[in-house]
ROVEXTOR-430783 format. One record per residue (C-alpha): residue in one letter; y, z negated, x negated. Coordinates in steps of 0.001 Angstrom, whole numbers, plus 500000, padded with zeros to 6 digits. Each point is the difference from the previous one (the first is absolute). Layout:
residues N
AYZX...
This chain:
residues 490
M804787045180703398T501683496829500973R503077499829501848A501664498158497329L498982502821497322Q501322502738502439R503091498352499949A500187499742496151L499267503540499735V502508501250502345S502606497747497961A499041501668496705F500370503600501206L503301499025501510L500953498454496819L498937503151498009G501833502398502215A503222498045499859I499619500445496026L498841503561499804V502191501595502458P503291499198498580A498700500927496278M498764503466501477A503454500273501524E501681499115496863E498412502433498046P501634503063501512S503245498313499553K499645499159496328V499150503894499232A502937500973502089A502105497619497984V498689501224496844S500522503820501285A503631499402500733M500707498747496734E498317503138498451S501771501966502318A503297498356498778L499190500489496282V499031503523500593G503111500996502227A502532498052497413I498312501966497051A499938503484501856K503930499399500806A500883499446496220E497706501905498086K501843503227500365S503132498301498376V498083499209496867V499469502123496932A498308499636496669I502220500182496623A498687501208496725R502240499580496948V499345502487497046E501874499919496740K501904503000499203G498700502136497227R496386498974500711P498734501205503499G496863498282501258E499996497421497123T502340496632499845A500196496787498126N497893497406501340L502415497231500292E497055497773501926L496353499860500201R498871502438502922P496422499204500630D497869502037502222P499473498258503709F496318500738499900G499596498491496661R499221503183498494R500528501017496404I502769502445499963L499683503381498139P502758501686498454A501051502591502391P501037503450499664E503871500891499990R501320500924503275S503096500831501799P501128497094502156T499999502522502797D496453500482499759P497960498155502557E497904498514497287F502818498563497661M499392496598499172P503417498383498898N500066496932497896E503009498525501679F500309499712503534G501396498551503084T501005500046503580G503051500757502206V501593500187503403V501631502742501505V503640498483501208G501728503393500715S498449503180501573H501731502258497506G497940498620497097L501293496664499365I496877497517498352L500604496486499472T497741498258497395A500159497221497633Y502208500214496863H497397498886497793V497857503082500591L502356502115498297G499787500678496289E502131501524497209N500031503808499181S497580500441503141E499419502589502768Y498917498934503471F497735501881502480V499682498905503630T497312500509502502T500299499672503616H497611499132502711E499929503697500772R498396500500496342K503363501786498761V500899499785496561Y503738499668498834R501838499594496841A502348497018500341W503005498860498208V501704496363500076K502821500034502247A501146496115499559A498319497144498319D501279496229499757P498204497745497816R501251496835501753S498426500868503368D496829501590498135L500623502987502418A500527503874499385V500074502858502200L498603503358498983A500766503441501616I497804502925500617D500659503280501724A498790499331503270T501417500150503426D497266498824502626L499181496821498608V499519496887502514P502058496968498658I498301496613500334V501063497476502590F501597496862498601G498956496472501498E501925496852499502A498250497586497284S502101496764500925S497779500076503267L496889499610497781K497664496815500229K497266498706498073G496616501234501369Q501495502924501357L497782503212499505V501597502686497751I498526503444498949S500559501529496202L499947503790499694G499652501424496391N498695502299497355P497669497397497750Y498807501096496907A501442503540501161I497063500184502681A502426501297502392R501466502714497526D499488502416502908G502317498411502343Q497395498087502148V501085496522499583S497595497170499763A500474497053502352S499241496345499402W500935496688502047G500431496518499882I502380497275501025V503442498881498919S499062497194497566N503605498741499163L503673501079500028A502843499856497950R497846499817496563K501657500497496424A498606502942497950P499100498398496486P502373500601497143I499563502988497816A499733499822496304N502189502031497630E502387500831502372P503844500533499438E500609496862502625T499552497002497577S498305498215503258G497501503038500473K501230499902503666T501236503544500282T499821500574503796L501191498148503091H496133499502500669H499636497667496983F502120497547502033G497779499959502939T499964502760502340L496209501192500263I497564500218502592Q496559498690499013T496925501680501461D496290499622499437A499699503639500833K498465501844497085L502744501640498140N498313501967496796L501832501770497162G501796503129501526T500862498492503460S503437499087498805G502590501887501975G497869500017502993P500841498164503590L498852496510501371L499762500539503473N499965497778503179L497486500794502935K502640502327501076G499876502304497308E503501498890499009M500775499480496099V500644496216499506G499731500146496212L499604502702496799V497053498941497863T500713498967496676S496485499870498108L501030497180497508A496264500092498886A501006503698498589A502875498531498068A497858497259498413G497046502313499308Y497405498234501923E499106499189503534Q501191496950501746S498980498428503472A503476500065501496G501906503063500857Y503760500315500632A502479501950501627F503767500573500028P501147498845503620V501631502458502141D503250498390500913E504015500110500122T499831500354496163F497407502437499903R501542502180502835R503208500110497847V498493500932496874V497909502976501344E503013501489501906Q502011499781496892L496807501608497926K499460502657502546Q503879501300499386G499138499988496085R502857497047499648E499822496872497606V499090496965501800E502544497060499647Y499283496357500330G502165496947500177Y500788497837496989L501539496450500075G500502499200496231I498073496738499377Q497122498680497968P498167497841502683G497522497372499042N497233497834502012L500804496594501029S498718497204497820A496751498177500864E501891496752501021E502259502089502172M497186501381501828L498397496599500420Q502902499011501669G499920502846502566L502616502063498604H499556503865500369G501999502732498638T500732501437496746R502255498788497066V502851502200498683H499320499915496017R502727502434499371V502623502134501419M500719503519498278P503895500485499273G501549502556501990T497073500228502515P500525499312504000A498341496535499457D502964499485497557R502534501505501999F498970498066503433G499911496618498177L496256499239499360K499662497526497438S497205498900497473G498221497195501544D500433501111503714R496829499641502047I499293503111502264T497827498935502964E500437503144502471V500879503596499660N501105501554503319G498258497225501813V496695500567498294P498642496889498071I499881500204496115Y497299497848498565D499752501435496265A502043502395497555D497875502863501179G500730499617503715L503856500175499013V499224503209497746L498349501565503105E502180499193502733V503068501132498115G498430502961497935R498560501917503286L503537500117501688P502051503105499304V503203500213497633E503284498716501509S498164497888502375V501409496526501067V497582497243499416H500320496553501710L498935497386497481S499257496242500950V501040498106496636V499878496195499187R502274498872497271G499850496376499450E499799498281503382R501822502889501857Q498424502898501792T502070503102500641V499353503815500716V501281502361497617D500348503736500987V499652502281497169S500066504133499678L497332501230498122T500388502477497094K497351502447498801Y496985498723498112P499290501700496642V496333501277500918R497726500340496639G497827502923499608R500235503740500587K501359501277502866V499698503585501720V503041501003501809T500486503636501181T503000499581502143P502272497892497849A503503498787501499P502678502457499823A502148500458496770W503846499866500197R501876502384497694G496947499956497895M499155496363499564R497647497787502237I500584496445500873D497916496856500521Y500450496267500169A501102498012497184S496918497821500178M498081503040498302A502198500025496936G497301498427497886E497801502742500931V502031502923499767G501745499369496644G502356502363498581Q500416501877496851D503360498722498905R499989496444501053A497822497233501350P500778498844503299P499730496573500993A496549499062501449F501767498787503276F502878501101501592D500982499766503897E503583501206499933G499680503751499931V497777502874499984L497803501397496932V500183503806498714S496128500573499946D500316503543498880V502528502640498875E499360503856499821E501789501389497202G502441502573500380T501078498486503396P503533498643501057A498509496303499410W498750500923496648S503283501504498895A501482497089501179G498486497909497590L497399498213502553R496738499253498475K496433498559500933G500386496238499953M503616499319500882L501256497885502725I502737501099502754S501584497120501724Q503075502001501774V500354503489501454E503995500222499996Q500975496404501073V496820499529502273N497256497369498653V496531501538500324H496733497923499847S497422502476500839P498989503522500180G500901500251503755E503380498581499295F500801502377497314R498819502666501869S502390499289503051A502644499635497464V499763503368498461A498912501848503099S503842500831501108K501015500458496559R501264503588498641G501158500759496644T500190497545497385V498594496630500699R500806496778497731L497058497602499140R500260496617498271L497312499262497797E498722496185499597G499436498683496706D502114502768497988K503423498729498892V502552501476497724D502451497509498868G498949497636502726V500624502382502638E497265501579502333R499044503613499187T500277502585502424V498716503363500243E501203503117502296V497366501979501134G500800503577500916S498675502007503038
Protein backbone atom coordinates (compact mmCIF):
# COMPACT_ATOMS: atom_id res chain seq x y z
CA MET A 1 0.00 0.00 0.00
CA THR A 2 1.48 3.30 -1.02
CA ARG A 3 1.80 6.21 1.40
CA ALA A 4 -0.64 8.21 -0.74
CA LEU A 5 -3.28 5.47 -0.50
CA GLN A 6 -2.80 5.25 3.27
CA ARG A 7 -3.37 8.99 3.59
CA ALA A 8 -6.51 8.71 1.46
CA LEU A 9 -7.98 5.90 3.59
CA VAL A 10 -7.25 7.78 6.82
CA SER A 11 -9.00 10.87 5.43
CA ALA A 12 -12.00 8.80 4.39
CA PHE A 13 -12.33 7.22 7.86
CA LEU A 14 -12.02 10.63 9.50
CA LEU A 15 -14.70 12.04 7.22
CA LEU A 16 -17.04 9.10 7.89
CA GLY A 17 -16.52 9.55 11.63
CA ALA A 18 -17.32 13.21 11.36
CA ILE A 19 -20.66 12.27 9.76
CA LEU A 20 -21.64 9.24 11.86
CA VAL A 21 -20.72 10.41 15.36
CA PRO A 22 -23.02 13.49 15.35
CA ALA A 23 -25.79 11.43 13.70
CA MET A 24 -25.50 8.75 16.39
CA ALA A 25 -25.56 11.43 19.07
CA GLU A 26 -28.55 13.12 17.41
CA GLU A 27 -30.79 10.03 17.53
CA PRO A 28 -31.17 9.98 21.34
CA SER A 29 -31.92 13.73 21.32
CA LYS A 30 -34.73 13.21 18.79
CA VAL A 31 -36.23 10.42 20.88
CA ALA A 32 -35.96 12.59 23.98
CA ALA A 33 -37.75 15.46 22.24
CA VAL A 34 -40.59 13.22 21.07
CA SER A 35 -40.77 11.62 24.52
CA ALA A 36 -41.01 15.07 26.12
CA MET A 37 -43.88 16.03 23.81
CA GLU A 38 -45.61 12.73 24.52
CA SER A 39 -45.25 13.31 28.27
CA ALA A 40 -46.72 16.79 27.90
CA LEU A 41 -49.76 15.43 26.05
CA VAL A 42 -50.28 12.60 28.53
CA GLY A 43 -49.92 14.98 31.46
CA ALA A 44 -52.35 17.54 30.06
CA ILE A 45 -54.98 14.87 29.39
CA ALA A 46 -54.53 13.30 32.83
CA LYS A 47 -54.92 16.70 34.49
CA ALA A 48 -58.15 17.60 32.67
CA GLU A 49 -60.00 14.35 31.95
CA LYS A 50 -61.40 13.94 35.46
CA SER A 51 -63.22 17.24 34.88
CA VAL A 52 -64.93 16.09 31.66
CA VAL A 53 -68.25 14.23 31.54
CA ALA A 54 -70.43 12.46 28.99
CA ILE A 55 -73.96 13.80 28.48
CA ALA A 56 -76.93 11.79 27.20
CA ARG A 57 -80.16 13.52 26.16
CA VAL A 58 -83.35 11.47 26.28
CA GLU A 59 -86.77 12.57 25.12
CA LYS A 60 -89.23 12.54 28.00
CA GLY A 61 -91.76 9.76 27.96
CA ARG A 62 -89.67 7.51 25.70
CA PRO A 63 -86.70 6.21 27.72
CA GLY A 64 -83.94 4.81 25.54
CA GLU A 65 -85.51 6.18 22.36
CA THR A 66 -85.20 9.72 21.01
CA ALA A 67 -85.81 11.43 17.71
CA ASN A 68 -82.87 11.25 15.33
CA LEU A 69 -82.22 14.92 14.63
CA GLU A 70 -79.10 14.18 12.59
CA LEU A 71 -77.30 11.19 11.11
CA ARG A 72 -75.33 9.22 13.72
CA PRO A 73 -73.09 6.78 11.82
CA ASP A 74 -71.23 4.03 13.60
CA PRO A 75 -67.55 5.10 13.91
CA PHE A 76 -66.37 1.67 12.79
CA GLY A 77 -68.47 1.67 9.62
CA ARG A 78 -70.73 -1.17 10.73
CA ARG A 79 -74.46 -1.52 10.18
CA ILE A 80 -76.30 -0.51 13.36
CA LEU A 81 -79.06 -2.93 14.35
CA PRO A 82 -82.01 -1.77 16.48
CA ALA A 83 -81.04 -2.05 20.14
CA PRO A 84 -83.37 -3.25 22.88
CA GLU A 85 -84.86 -0.48 24.99
CA ARG A 86 -82.68 0.21 28.03
CA SER A 87 -82.64 2.66 30.92
CA PRO A 88 -80.20 5.62 30.67
CA THR A 89 -78.53 4.31 33.84
CA ASP A 90 -77.78 0.97 32.17
CA PRO A 91 -74.11 0.68 31.11
CA GLU A 92 -75.33 -0.74 27.78
CA PHE A 93 -77.64 2.22 27.10
CA MET A 94 -76.82 3.87 23.77
CA PRO A 95 -78.30 7.38 23.48
CA ASN A 96 -79.28 8.80 20.13
CA GLU A 97 -78.50 12.35 21.31
CA PHE A 98 -75.28 12.93 23.18
CA GLY A 99 -72.62 15.48 23.95
CA THR A 100 -69.86 16.44 26.34
CA GLY A 101 -69.56 18.73 29.35
CA VAL A 102 -66.94 20.14 31.69
CA VAL A 103 -67.14 20.53 35.45
CA VAL A 104 -67.20 24.19 36.52
CA GLY A 105 -68.35 23.72 40.11
CA SER A 106 -67.41 21.02 42.61
CA HIS A 107 -71.04 20.86 43.79
CA GLY A 108 -72.40 19.46 40.54
CA LEU A 109 -72.22 22.26 37.95
CA ILE A 110 -71.55 21.14 34.38
CA LEU A 111 -70.88 23.54 31.49
CA THR A 112 -71.84 22.48 27.98
CA ALA A 113 -72.92 23.95 24.65
CA TYR A 114 -76.45 25.33 24.47
CA HIS A 115 -77.15 23.42 21.24
CA VAL A 116 -76.61 20.12 23.11
CA LEU A 117 -79.94 20.79 24.84
CA GLY A 118 -83.33 19.91 23.40
CA GLU A 119 -87.03 20.43 23.98
CA ASN A 120 -88.94 18.09 26.30
CA SER A 121 -85.78 16.21 27.25
CA GLU A 122 -84.11 14.61 30.24
CA TYR A 123 -80.35 14.66 30.76
CA PHE A 124 -77.98 12.11 32.23
CA VAL A 125 -74.37 12.84 33.09
CA THR A 126 -71.66 10.18 33.48
CA THR A 127 -68.52 11.30 35.30
CA HIS A 128 -64.93 10.10 35.01
CA GLU A 129 -65.61 7.84 38.03
CA ARG A 130 -68.34 6.12 35.93
CA LYS A 131 -71.11 7.47 38.17
CA VAL A 132 -74.40 8.31 36.42
CA TYR A 133 -76.50 11.28 37.54
CA ARG A 134 -79.78 12.72 36.40
CA ALA A 135 -79.17 16.36 35.42
CA TRP A 136 -81.35 19.44 35.04
CA VAL A 137 -80.78 22.74 33.27
CA LYS A 138 -79.73 25.44 35.74
CA ALA A 139 -79.34 28.18 33.13
CA ALA A 140 -79.01 28.48 29.36
CA ASP A 141 -78.06 31.38 27.11
CA PRO A 142 -78.61 31.17 23.33
CA ARG A 143 -76.50 34.29 22.61
CA SER A 144 -73.28 32.63 23.84
CA ASP A 145 -74.43 29.07 22.96
CA LEU A 146 -73.57 28.07 26.54
CA ALA A 147 -75.58 26.26 29.23
CA VAL A 148 -75.00 24.92 32.72
CA LEU A 149 -76.48 21.65 33.95
CA ALA A 150 -76.68 20.67 37.61
CA ILE A 151 -76.36 17.24 39.22
CA ASP A 152 -76.50 16.04 42.83
CA ALA A 153 -72.76 15.65 43.38
CA THR A 154 -70.39 17.27 45.87
CA ASP A 155 -66.94 15.95 45.03
CA LEU A 156 -66.34 16.96 41.42
CA VAL A 157 -63.07 18.50 40.20
CA PRO A 158 -63.61 21.77 38.26
CA ILE A 159 -61.58 22.25 35.12
CA VAL A 160 -58.86 24.92 35.10
CA PHE A 161 -59.50 27.83 32.74
CA GLY A 162 -56.66 29.12 30.59
CA GLU A 163 -56.63 32.26 28.44
CA ALA A 164 -57.54 32.11 24.76
CA SER A 165 -56.16 35.57 24.03
CA SER A 166 -52.63 34.18 24.31
CA LEU A 167 -53.20 31.51 21.63
CA LYS A 168 -51.13 31.61 18.44
CA LYS A 169 -51.52 29.83 15.11
CA GLY A 170 -49.57 26.59 15.18
CA GLN A 171 -49.91 26.08 18.93
CA LEU A 172 -50.64 22.49 19.95
CA VAL A 173 -54.09 21.86 21.44
CA ILE A 174 -55.94 18.79 22.73
CA SER A 175 -59.65 18.01 22.53
CA LEU A 176 -61.48 15.76 25.01
CA GLY A 177 -64.97 14.54 24.26
CA ASN A 178 -67.62 11.91 23.72
CA PRO A 179 -67.54 11.23 19.95
CA TYR A 180 -70.38 9.03 18.71
CA ALA A 181 -71.12 8.33 22.42
CA ILE A 182 -68.00 6.13 22.55
CA ALA A 183 -67.13 7.81 25.86
CA ARG A 184 -70.61 7.34 27.34
CA ASP A 185 -68.98 5.51 30.28
CA GLY A 186 -67.27 8.76 31.28
CA GLN A 187 -63.85 7.78 29.92
CA VAL A 188 -63.41 10.62 27.46
CA SER A 189 -61.63 10.28 24.13
CA ALA A 190 -58.74 12.54 23.14
CA SER A 191 -57.56 14.04 19.87
CA TRP A 192 -54.91 16.65 19.17
CA GLY A 193 -53.85 19.13 16.56
CA ILE A 194 -52.85 22.73 16.18
CA VAL A 195 -54.59 26.09 16.29
CA SER A 196 -55.35 26.66 12.61
CA ASN A 197 -56.79 30.14 12.92
CA LEU A 198 -58.41 32.59 15.32
CA ALA A 199 -61.44 34.91 15.36
CA ARG A 200 -63.35 32.84 12.79
CA LYS A 201 -67.07 33.28 12.08
CA ALA A 202 -69.68 30.57 12.44
CA PRO A 203 -71.77 30.19 9.25
CA PRO A 204 -75.28 31.71 9.35
CA ILE A 205 -78.08 29.31 10.28
CA ALA A 206 -81.10 29.04 8.02
CA ASN A 207 -84.68 29.25 9.34
CA GLU A 208 -83.73 31.13 12.50
CA PRO A 209 -85.75 33.95 14.16
CA GLU A 210 -82.84 36.31 13.46
CA THR A 211 -83.27 37.22 9.79
CA SER A 212 -79.51 37.34 9.23
CA GLY A 213 -79.14 33.80 10.59
CA LYS A 214 -76.52 35.15 13.00
CA THR A 215 -78.03 34.14 16.32
CA THR A 216 -74.91 34.01 18.50
CA LEU A 217 -71.87 36.18 19.15
CA HIS A 218 -69.82 33.47 17.45
CA HIS A 219 -71.39 34.33 14.10
CA PHE A 220 -69.50 37.62 14.23
CA GLY A 221 -65.98 36.23 14.64
CA THR A 222 -64.97 34.67 17.97
CA LEU A 223 -64.13 31.07 17.11
CA ILE A 224 -60.86 29.18 17.50
CA GLN A 225 -60.29 26.97 14.45
CA THR A 226 -58.35 23.74 14.94
CA ASP A 227 -57.46 20.69 12.88
CA ALA A 228 -57.98 18.44 15.92
CA LYS A 229 -60.61 15.82 15.07
CA LEU A 230 -63.97 16.94 16.48
CA ASN A 231 -66.56 14.28 15.76
CA LEU A 232 -70.28 14.28 16.51
CA GLY A 233 -70.75 14.38 20.28
CA THR A 234 -67.67 16.41 21.14
CA SER A 235 -69.66 19.65 21.50
CA GLY A 236 -69.32 20.94 25.04
CA GLY A 237 -65.92 19.35 25.62
CA PRO A 238 -62.72 21.24 26.40
CA LEU A 239 -59.98 22.38 24.05
CA LEU A 240 -56.79 22.27 26.13
CA ASN A 241 -53.32 23.74 25.95
CA LEU A 242 -50.31 21.63 26.92
CA LYS A 243 -50.69 22.75 30.54
CA GLY A 244 -54.05 20.99 30.70
CA GLU A 245 -55.91 24.31 30.91
CA MET A 246 -59.15 24.82 28.99
CA VAL A 247 -58.66 27.54 26.37
CA GLY A 248 -61.82 26.77 24.40
CA LEU A 249 -65.14 24.93 24.58
CA VAL A 250 -65.65 22.72 21.55
CA THR A 251 -68.57 23.37 19.23
CA SER A 252 -68.96 20.56 16.74
CA LEU A 253 -70.27 22.52 13.77
CA ALA A 254 -70.07 19.37 11.69
CA ALA A 255 -72.80 17.98 13.91
CA ALA A 256 -74.98 21.02 13.35
CA ALA A 257 -74.52 20.71 9.61
CA GLY A 258 -75.15 16.96 9.63
CA TYR A 259 -71.85 15.89 8.12
CA GLU A 260 -68.15 15.87 8.86
CA GLN A 261 -65.98 18.87 8.08
CA SER A 262 -62.21 19.15 8.00
CA ALA A 263 -62.22 22.16 10.36
CA GLY A 264 -63.22 22.10 14.01
CA TYR A 265 -64.11 25.08 16.17
CA ALA A 266 -64.23 26.11 19.81
CA PHE A 267 -65.58 29.05 21.79
CA PRO A 268 -62.62 30.98 23.26
CA VAL A 269 -62.15 31.17 27.02
CA ASP A 270 -61.88 34.95 27.33
CA GLU A 271 -63.32 37.73 29.49
CA THR A 272 -66.78 37.43 27.92
CA PHE A 273 -66.77 33.64 28.31
CA ARG A 274 -65.87 33.90 31.99
CA ARG A 275 -68.58 36.51 32.63
CA VAL A 276 -71.23 34.38 30.94
CA VAL A 277 -70.22 31.22 32.79
CA GLU A 278 -70.35 32.97 36.19
CA GLN A 279 -73.88 34.22 35.48
CA LEU A 280 -75.03 30.78 34.30
CA LYS A 281 -73.54 29.09 37.37
CA GLN A 282 -75.78 31.31 39.49
CA GLY A 283 -78.82 30.50 37.36
CA ARG A 284 -79.11 34.11 36.21
CA GLU A 285 -79.92 35.67 32.87
CA VAL A 286 -76.89 36.78 30.86
CA GLU A 287 -77.23 40.40 29.72
CA TYR A 288 -75.43 41.99 26.78
CA GLY A 289 -74.88 45.57 25.73
CA TYR A 290 -76.99 47.16 22.98
CA LEU A 291 -76.13 50.30 21.02
CA GLY A 292 -79.15 50.68 18.75
CA ILE A 293 -77.85 51.17 15.22
CA GLN A 294 -78.07 49.29 11.95
CA PRO A 295 -74.46 49.09 10.72
CA GLY A 296 -73.32 48.44 7.17
CA ASN A 297 -70.06 47.65 5.44
CA LEU A 298 -68.16 50.35 3.59
CA SER A 299 -68.47 50.56 -0.17
CA ALA A 300 -65.82 49.07 -2.46
CA GLU A 301 -64.70 52.59 -3.40
CA GLU A 302 -64.19 53.55 0.24
CA MET A 303 -62.18 50.42 0.92
CA LEU A 304 -60.01 51.05 -2.16
CA GLN A 305 -59.30 54.50 -0.72
CA GLY A 306 -57.86 52.80 2.37
CA LEU A 307 -60.76 53.67 4.69
CA HIS A 308 -61.84 51.25 7.40
CA GLY A 309 -64.75 51.02 9.81
CA THR A 310 -68.49 50.52 9.47
CA ARG A 311 -71.15 52.94 8.29
CA VAL A 312 -74.19 53.81 10.43
CA HIS A 313 -77.12 53.12 8.12
CA ARG A 314 -79.84 53.77 10.68
CA VAL A 315 -80.17 54.93 14.28
CA MET A 316 -83.06 53.35 16.18
CA PRO A 317 -85.16 56.05 17.92
CA GLY A 318 -84.98 56.05 21.71
CA THR A 319 -81.86 53.87 21.93
CA PRO A 320 -78.48 54.88 23.40
CA ALA A 321 -77.13 55.63 19.92
CA ASP A 322 -79.95 58.14 19.44
CA ARG A 323 -79.68 59.63 22.94
CA PHE A 324 -75.90 60.09 22.70
CA GLY A 325 -75.95 61.75 19.29
CA LEU A 326 -74.96 59.17 16.67
CA LYS A 327 -76.34 59.93 13.20
CA SER A 328 -77.02 58.06 10.00
CA GLY A 329 -73.95 58.30 7.76
CA ASP A 330 -71.42 58.32 10.61
CA ARG A 331 -68.40 56.05 10.14
CA ILE A 332 -67.32 54.18 13.29
CA THR A 333 -63.63 53.25 13.11
CA GLU A 334 -62.84 52.03 16.65
CA VAL A 335 -64.63 50.59 19.68
CA ASN A 336 -62.70 51.01 22.92
CA GLY A 337 -59.51 51.36 20.89
CA VAL A 338 -60.12 48.20 18.83
CA PRO A 339 -60.08 48.90 15.06
CA ILE A 340 -63.32 48.11 13.22
CA TYR A 341 -63.22 46.81 9.64
CA ASP A 342 -66.81 45.74 8.97
CA ALA A 343 -70.32 45.63 10.43
CA ASP A 344 -69.73 42.25 12.09
CA GLY A 345 -66.72 43.65 13.94
CA LEU A 346 -68.83 46.42 15.46
CA VAL A 347 -71.61 44.02 16.49
CA LEU A 348 -69.06 41.74 18.16
CA GLU A 349 -67.14 44.41 20.07
CA VAL A 350 -70.30 46.08 21.37
CA GLY A 351 -72.30 42.89 21.86
CA ARG A 352 -69.72 41.16 24.05
CA LEU A 353 -69.87 44.00 26.63
CA PRO A 354 -72.14 43.92 29.71
CA VAL A 355 -75.27 46.04 29.83
CA GLU A 356 -74.68 49.62 31.08
CA SER A 357 -71.06 49.55 29.89
CA VAL A 358 -69.75 52.89 28.66
CA VAL A 359 -68.29 52.32 25.20
CA HIS A 360 -65.84 54.72 23.54
CA LEU A 361 -66.59 55.06 19.82
CA SER A 362 -64.22 56.74 17.37
CA VAL A 363 -66.58 58.40 14.89
CA VAL A 364 -65.90 60.16 11.59
CA ARG A 365 -68.62 62.58 10.52
CA GLY A 366 -67.80 64.34 7.29
CA GLU A 367 -64.18 65.43 7.66
CA ARG A 368 -64.32 65.58 11.45
CA GLN A 369 -63.27 62.77 13.78
CA THR A 370 -64.44 62.61 17.37
CA VAL A 371 -64.91 60.20 20.27
CA VAL A 372 -68.45 59.53 21.46
CA ASP A 373 -69.02 57.85 24.84
CA VAL A 374 -72.24 55.84 24.92
CA SER A 375 -73.82 54.01 27.86
CA LEU A 376 -75.29 50.76 26.52
CA THR A 377 -78.73 49.39 27.27
CA LYS A 378 -79.79 45.71 27.11
CA TYR A 379 -79.70 43.66 23.93
CA PRO A 380 -82.94 41.70 23.30
CA VAL A 381 -81.59 38.16 22.98
CA ARG A 382 -83.59 35.90 20.66
CA GLY A 383 -84.20 32.26 21.50
CA ARG A 384 -85.25 30.33 24.58
CA LYS A 385 -83.41 31.29 27.75
CA VAL A 386 -83.41 29.25 30.95
CA VAL A 387 -83.21 31.33 34.14
CA THR A 388 -83.71 29.61 37.49
CA THR A 389 -82.69 32.60 39.64
CA PRO A 390 -84.61 35.58 38.25
CA ALA A 391 -84.19 39.14 39.49
CA PRO A 392 -86.22 39.79 42.67
CA ALA A 393 -89.75 41.14 42.33
CA TRP A 394 -90.97 44.38 43.93
CA ARG A 395 -94.49 44.24 45.30
CA GLY A 396 -95.37 41.52 42.79
CA MET A 397 -93.81 42.91 39.62
CA ARG A 398 -90.47 42.49 37.88
CA ILE A 399 -88.62 45.23 36.06
CA ASP A 400 -86.41 45.06 32.97
CA TYR A 401 -84.70 47.48 30.59
CA ALA A 402 -87.02 49.44 28.33
CA SER A 403 -85.16 48.13 25.26
CA MET A 404 -86.87 44.79 25.94
CA ALA A 405 -90.34 46.25 25.29
CA GLY A 406 -90.59 44.74 21.84
CA GLU A 407 -89.81 41.28 23.27
CA VAL A 408 -92.06 41.36 26.35
CA GLY A 409 -95.20 42.88 24.84
CA GLY A 410 -98.31 43.10 26.98
CA GLN A 411 -101.97 42.19 27.16
CA ASP A 412 -103.47 45.65 27.38
CA ARG A 413 -101.27 47.75 25.12
CA ALA A 414 -98.44 47.51 22.61
CA PRO A 415 -95.37 49.33 23.94
CA PRO A 416 -92.97 51.13 21.61
CA ALA A 417 -90.29 48.92 20.16
CA PHE A 418 -87.55 51.23 21.48
CA PHE A 419 -87.62 53.43 24.54
CA ASP A 420 -84.67 54.45 26.67
CA GLU A 421 -86.30 56.81 29.16
CA GLY A 422 -87.64 54.46 31.80
CA VAL A 423 -88.01 50.82 32.79
CA LEU A 424 -90.26 48.05 31.56
CA VAL A 425 -92.74 46.01 33.59
CA SER A 426 -91.71 42.53 32.44
CA ASP A 427 -94.08 40.52 34.65
CA VAL A 428 -96.80 41.05 37.25
CA GLU A 429 -98.22 38.41 39.57
CA GLU A 430 -101.98 38.48 39.99
CA GLY A 431 -103.30 39.45 43.40
CA THR A 432 -100.22 41.43 44.41
CA PRO A 433 -100.08 45.17 45.25
CA ALA A 434 -98.65 45.92 41.79
CA TRP A 435 -101.50 44.05 40.10
CA SER A 436 -104.12 45.77 42.28
CA ALA A 437 -102.64 49.16 41.32
CA GLY A 438 -103.32 48.37 37.65
CA LEU A 439 -99.75 47.61 36.55
CA ARG A 440 -99.52 45.12 33.73
CA LYS A 441 -96.83 43.39 31.70
CA GLY A 442 -95.46 45.68 28.98
CA MET A 443 -96.06 49.01 30.73
CA LEU A 444 -93.26 51.57 30.98
CA ILE A 445 -92.38 53.41 34.19
CA SER A 446 -90.45 56.67 33.89
CA GLN A 447 -90.50 57.96 37.49
CA VAL A 448 -90.61 56.73 41.08
CA GLU A 449 -92.21 59.62 42.97
CA GLN A 450 -90.28 62.52 41.34
CA VAL A 451 -87.12 60.55 40.52
CA ASN A 452 -86.41 59.60 36.89
CA VAL A 453 -85.36 55.98 36.36
CA HIS A 454 -83.54 54.59 33.31
CA SER A 455 -82.53 51.10 34.45
CA PRO A 456 -83.66 48.31 36.78
CA GLY A 457 -80.81 49.23 39.11
CA GLU A 458 -82.01 52.83 39.35
CA PHE A 459 -85.56 51.63 39.94
CA ARG A 460 -84.51 49.30 42.75
CA SER A 461 -82.47 52.07 44.37
CA ALA A 462 -85.41 54.47 44.13
CA VAL A 463 -87.88 52.11 45.84
CA ALA A 464 -85.45 50.51 48.30
CA SER A 465 -86.20 52.89 51.18
CA LYS A 466 -89.88 53.49 50.36
CA ARG A 467 -92.54 52.36 52.81
CA GLY A 468 -96.28 52.51 52.37
CA THR A 469 -97.76 53.75 49.10
CA VAL A 470 -95.35 54.59 46.26
CA ARG A 471 -96.38 56.76 43.28
CA LEU A 472 -95.13 55.67 39.83
CA ARG A 473 -95.48 57.60 36.57
CA LEU A 474 -96.35 55.56 33.48
CA GLU A 475 -94.80 56.73 30.24
CA GLY A 476 -97.03 56.80 27.16
CA ASP A 477 -100.34 56.59 29.10
CA LYS A 478 -102.06 60.02 29.16
CA VAL A 479 -105.53 61.09 30.25
CA ASP A 480 -106.56 64.53 28.89
CA GLY A 481 -102.89 65.19 28.07
CA VAL A 482 -101.75 64.47 31.63
CA GLU A 483 -99.28 61.66 32.39
CA ARG A 484 -100.93 58.81 34.21
CA THR A 485 -99.66 57.82 37.65
CA VAL A 486 -100.41 54.80 39.78
CA GLU A 487 -100.07 54.30 43.51
CA VAL A 488 -98.70 50.94 44.62
CA GLY A 489 -99.48 49.91 48.17
CA SER A 490 -97.25 47.81 50.38
